[in-house]
C-alpha positions in Angstrom: 88.3 134.1 92.6 91.4 136.2 94.8 91.6 139.6 95.9 95.1 140.6 96.6 95.8 141.3 100.6 96.3 144.7 101.1 99.6 143.0 103.9 101.1 139.9 104.2 100.5 137.7 106.9 103.7 138.3 108.9 102.2 142.0 108.8 99.0 140.7 110.2 100.7 138.9 112.6 102.6 141.5 114.3 100.0 144.1 115.0 98.2 141.1 116.5 101.4 140.3 118.7 101.1 144.7 119.2 97.2 145.1 120.1 95.3 141.9 120.6 94.7 139.8 123.5 97.0 136.7 123.2 94.4 134.3 124.7 94.1 132.2 121.3 96.4 129.8 119.5 96.8 131.0 116.4 98.4 129.3 113.1 100.8 131.9 111.3 98.7 132.2 108.7 96.2 135.2 107.4 93.2 134.2 106.0 91.8 137.1 103.5 89.0 135.8 101.3 86.6 132.7 101.3 84.5 131.0 98.4 82.5 127.5 99.2 84.6 124.9 100.4 88.0 126.8 99.8 89.9 129.5 101.6 92.7 131.8 100.4 95.9 133.4 102.8 97.2 136.9 102.7 100.0 135.5 100.3 97.7 133.6 97.4 97.5 130.1 99.1 94.7 128.3 98.7 93.3 125.6 101.0 90.3 123.9 101.8 88.2 123.8 104.8 86.8 120.9 106.3 86.3 122.9 109.4 85.1 126.2 108.4 84.1 128.6 111.1 84.5 126.2 113.8 80.9 124.3 112.6 79.5 128.1 111.7 79.4 127.9 107.9 77.4 125.3 107.3 76.9 126.5 103.8 80.4 127.3 103.3 82.4 130.5 102.9 80.3 133.5 101.7 77.1 131.5 100.5 75.2 133.8 97.6 71.9 133.4 99.1 73.6 134.0 102.8 75.4 137.5 101.2 72.6 138.5 99.2 69.9 138.6 102.2 72.6 140.3 104.2 73.0 142.8 101.6 69.3 143.7 101.1 68.9 144.0 104.9 71.5 146.3 105.4 70.4 148.8 103.6 67.1 148.5 105.2 67.5 148.5 109.1 71.0 147.7 110.5 69.8 147.2 113.9 66.4 147.7 116.1 65.5 147.2 119.7 63.3 144.6 120.8 61.2 147.1 121.9 59.9 147.3 118.1 58.6 144.5 116.2 60.4 143.4 112.6 59.3 141.4 109.9 63.1 138.9 109.5 62.7 138.2 113.1 58.8 136.6 113.4 60.2 135.1 110.2 63.1 133.2 111.4 61.3 132.4 114.6 58.8 130.8 112.3 61.4 128.7 110.4 62.6 127.6 113.7 59.8 126.1 116.0 57.9 124.6 112.5 60.6 122.6 111.8 61.5 122.0 115.6 58.8 123.0 118.5 57.6 125.8 120.6 58.6 129.8 121.0 62.0 131.5 120.0 64.5 133.6 122.1 67.1 135.3 119.9 70.6 136.0 121.1 74.2 136.2 119.7 76.1 132.9 120.7 76.1 129.6 121.8 77.1 130.6 125.3 74.5 133.1 125.3 72.0 130.7 124.3 72.4 128.3 127.2 72.9 130.9 129.8 69.6 131.6 128.9 68.3 128.2 128.2 69.4 127.4 132.3 67.8 130.9 133.7 64.7 129.4 131.8 64.7 126.4 133.3 65.1 127.6 136.2 62.4 130.2 136.4 60.0 127.4 135.3 61.2 125.3 138.2 60.4 127.5 141.0 61.8 128.3 144.0 64.0 125.8 145.7 64.9 123.5 142.5 67.9 124.8 141.2 70.6 122.3 140.5 71.7 121.1 136.3 72.7 117.6 135.7 75.2 118.0 132.7 77.9 115.5 131.5 81.4 114.5 131.0 83.1 115.3 128.0 80.4 118.4 127.2 81.1 121.7 126.1 78.4 124.7 126.9 80.6 127.7 126.7 82.6 129.9 128.3 80.7 132.3 130.2 80.4 131.6 134.0 76.9 129.3 134.0 77.9 127.4 130.5 81.3 127.3 132.2 80.2 125.1 134.7 77.7 123.2 132.6 80.7 122.1 130.7 82.0 119.2 133.2 85.8 119.6 131.9 88.4 120.6 134.7 90.6 122.0 132.1 88.1 124.4 131.3 87.5 125.8 134.9 91.1 126.6 136.1 91.9 129.8 136.7 87.9 130.4 137.3 87.0 129.2 140.9 84.3 129.5 142.6 82.1 128.4 139.8 78.2 128.7 140.0 76.6 126.2 142.3 74.3 123.6 141.9 76.0 121.7 138.9 76.5 117.6 139.3 78.5 115.7 136.0 77.5 112.3 134.8 78.8 110.3 132.7 77.6 110.8 128.9 75.3 107.8 127.7 74.8 106.5 131.3 71.4 106.7 132.3 71.8 104.6 136.0 74.7 107.5 136.9 71.9 110.4 136.1 69.2 109.0 138.3 71.8 109.0 141.3 72.4 112.7 141.0 68.5 113.6 140.9 66.9 115.0 144.1 64.4 117.5 145.1 66.2 120.5 143.6 67.3 119.5 140.4 65.6 121.7 138.2 67.0 120.0 134.9 69.3 118.1 132.5 71.6 119.6 129.9 73.5 117.8 127.1 74.5 117.6 123.9 72.8 115.0 121.5 76.8 115.0 120.0 79.3 115.8 122.2 81.6 117.9 119.7 84.5 119.9 121.8 84.4 116.4 123.7 85.2 114.5 120.5 82.4 113.7 118.3 80.3 111.4 121.5 76.9 110.5 120.0 74.1 109.8 122.7 72.3 106.5 121.9 68.3 106.8 121.5 68.1 104.8 124.6 70.2 107.1 126.9 67.8 110.7 125.1 64.5 108.1 125.8 65.7 107.0 129.0 66.3 110.9 130.1 63.4 112.4 128.6 61.4 109.6 131.1 63.2 110.6 133.8 62.4 114.3 133.6 58.8 113.5 133.1 58.6 111.3 135.7 60.4 114.1 138.2 59.0 116.7 136.6 62.6 118.1 135.4 63.1 119.9 132.1 65.1 118.5 129.3 67.7 120.8 127.8 69.7 119.6 124.3 72.7 122.1 123.6 72.1 121.8 119.4 75.1 124.4 119.4 77.0 122.6 117.4 75.0 119.7 116.3 72.0 121.9 115.0 70.9 123.7 111.8 71.2 120.7 109.8 74.6 119.6 110.7 73.7 116.1 111.2 71.3 115.4 108.3 68.1 116.9 110.6 67.3 120.2 111.4 68.2 119.1 114.9 70.2 116.3 116.5 67.1 115.1 118.6 65.4 114.4 115.3 67.5 111.1 114.9 66.1 109.6 118.1 62.9 111.2 118.1 62.7 112.6 122.0 61.9 116.4 122.0 63.7 118.2 124.9 61.7 120.7 126.4 64.4 123.8 125.1 66.6 123.9 122.7 69.8 126.0 122.5 71.4 127.2 119.0 73.8 129.0 117.6 77.1 128.4 115.6 75.3 127.2 112.2 71.9 128.9 112.7 72.6 132.2 110.5 75.7 130.4 108.2 78.7 132.4 109.7 77.0 135.7 111.0 76.9 136.0 114.7 73.3 134.3 116.0 72.3 132.3 118.7 68.3 130.7 119.6 66.8 129.0 122.5 64.0 126.8 121.5 61.0 126.2 124.3 57.6 124.8 124.5 55.1 127.0 124.9 54.1 126.0 128.5 58.1 127.0 129.4 58.2 129.9 127.1 55.7 131.1 129.6 57.8 131.2 132.6 59.9 134.3 131.2 58.5 137.2 131.5 58.9 140.7 130.0 62.2 142.2 131.9 63.5 138.7 133.1 66.1 138.3 130.3 67.3 140.6 127.3 69.8 140.3 124.2 70.9 143.7 123.1 71.5 142.1 119.6 69.9 139.3 119.7 67.4 139.0 116.9 68.8 141.8 114.9 67.7 142.4 111.2 71.2 141.5 109.8 71.7 137.6 112.0 67.3 137.0 110.7 67.9 137.8 107.4 70.8 135.7 107.4 69.3 132.8 109.2 66.4 133.2 107.1 68.4 132.5 104.4 70.0 129.9 105.6 67.7 127.4 106.2 66.0 128.5 103.0 69.3 127.2 101.4 69.6 124.2 103.1 66.0 123.4 102.5 65.8 124.3 98.4 69.4 122.7 97.2 68.4 119.5 99.5 71.3 119.7 101.7 70.4 117.8 104.7 70.3 115.0 102.3 73.7 115.6 100.9 75.0 116.1 104.5 74.0 112.3 105.4 75.3 111.0 102.2 78.5 112.8 102.1 79.1 111.6 105.8 79.0 108.1 104.6 81.1 108.5 101.8 83.6 110.4 104.8 82.5 106.9 106.6 83.6 104.5 103.6 87.1 106.3 103.0 88.0 106.0 107.0 87.4 102.7 107.5 89.0 101.8 104.5 92.0 103.7 106.3 91.0 102.3 109.9 91.2 98.7 108.5 94.7 99.8 107.5 96.1 101.7 110.0 96.5 100.4 113.7 96.4 103.9 115.2 92.8 104.4 114.0 90.8 103.3 117.0 87.3 104.1 116.2 85.4 106.6 113.8 82.1 108.7 114.7 79.9 109.8 112.0 76.6 112.0 112.0 75.8 113.7 109.0 78.7 116.7 108.7 80.0 115.7 112.6 82.9 113.6 111.7 85.6 112.3 115.0 88.2 109.7 114.3 89.8 108.7 117.0 93.4 107.9 117.3 95.3 105.9 119.9 98.2 108.9 119.4 98.0 112.4 119.8 95.6 113.9 116.4 97.4 117.4 117.6 100.3 116.5 114.6 97.5 116.2 112.4 96.4 119.5 112.4 99.7 121.2 111.2 100.2 118.6 108.5 97.4 118.7 106.9 97.8 122.5 106.6 100.7 122.5 105.4 99.5 120.3 102.3 96.2 122.7 102.0 93.5 121.4 104.0 92.2 122.3 107.1 91.2 120.1 110.1 90.8 120.5 113.4 92.1 118.4 116.8 89.9 117.6 119.7 89.9 115.8 123.2 93.7 115.3 122.3 93.2 112.1 120.0 90.2 112.9 117.7 90.5 114.2 114.4 87.4 116.5 113.9 86.2 117.4 110.9 82.8 119.8 110.3 82.9 120.2 106.6 80.0 122.5 105.2 76.3 120.9 104.6 77.2 121.6 100.7 80.5 119.8 100.4 81.1 117.8 97.1 82.2 114.2 96.5 85.0 115.6 94.8 85.9 117.4 97.6 85.6 114.7 99.8 88.1 112.7 97.8 90.8 115.8 98.2 90.0 116.4 101.9 90.2 112.1 102.6 93.5 111.9 100.0 95.9 114.1 102.2 94.3 113.4 105.5 94.9 109.4 104.8 98.5 110.5 103.5 98.8 112.3 107.1 98.0 109.4 109.1 100.2 107.1 107.2 102.7 109.2 107.6 102.1 109.6 111.4 101.8 105.7 111.7 105.4 105.2 110.5 106.5 107.5 113.4 104.3 106.2 116.2 
């Protein structure tokens, strides 16, 4: 399964150097094709991708059911503005809300979903209540509202002044949150599992404490499920591990298996605060993305992939616990379904290049955390294939440490 590339990786890189803004650190490889958990570069080399699409490709690369749905949709309607009704948007809203709660608003990305969530919360809270509490090591996106909500100073450099009204608390520290609440607070926003921050998992007690605090103070509880939603953790949405339901939830990344899509789910009474003309998205809810989203959720359901995500997460845990016993460089393992973090007591960054040389694609985040976001349909054999390479690399790094 490999189509010949029309140009070499180096030829493509040369075009990027000349014409594309260099705001990303890119690996010196041009990916030309993907199927399932594998991708091929322009030179025909195959890689096992354990971080497909930065978490967007929950079904791996080019899942047949999603490809077919997009092909069928593109022949009927490519784009229709939100001044009309479309079947696909209603059907996907039903799929999302019957698996969660409330009503859906559609956009195109995680940052857009979080911007919408913040606007909805301010609209619902009313005049004078504009503040939000977010959490250290969180990540909510790159637009100004989402950037300000992201309590990591490294992302703020060069962009001050940021949006007023945000206060930051340590993750999993309920008492610290209580100290920050005042009469101007509109809501509390957090990831149920911090992805970019290092696969940090919110405790059930912490989430329940936030829910109780919001109910007592009349605040809105907002869960950013951009990375932890869409089946990623082995439940449809990360909050379902705790049973603590938010008032607003943001989704993107895997919600349409790699097609650009975002959504905000709101409790009915919160949704009612967003009146016509207050917010919108030109491409939000477009038929192409909605068809992909419908196919994604149906495939996850029909192929039993929530169960597979939990089972394969435990398989990764077993392999990583073995290596943790062997190598003192492994500090902690944090896994929830197909959100996998291994914290080292040395920099994890060299592992990325070393694994890539051996044909396995991984990620390192927060400097010391090896992060994997494998597709929900990864097989036991692929887990072993990836772990074998990663274990070899970690042994090598431990010897050099």
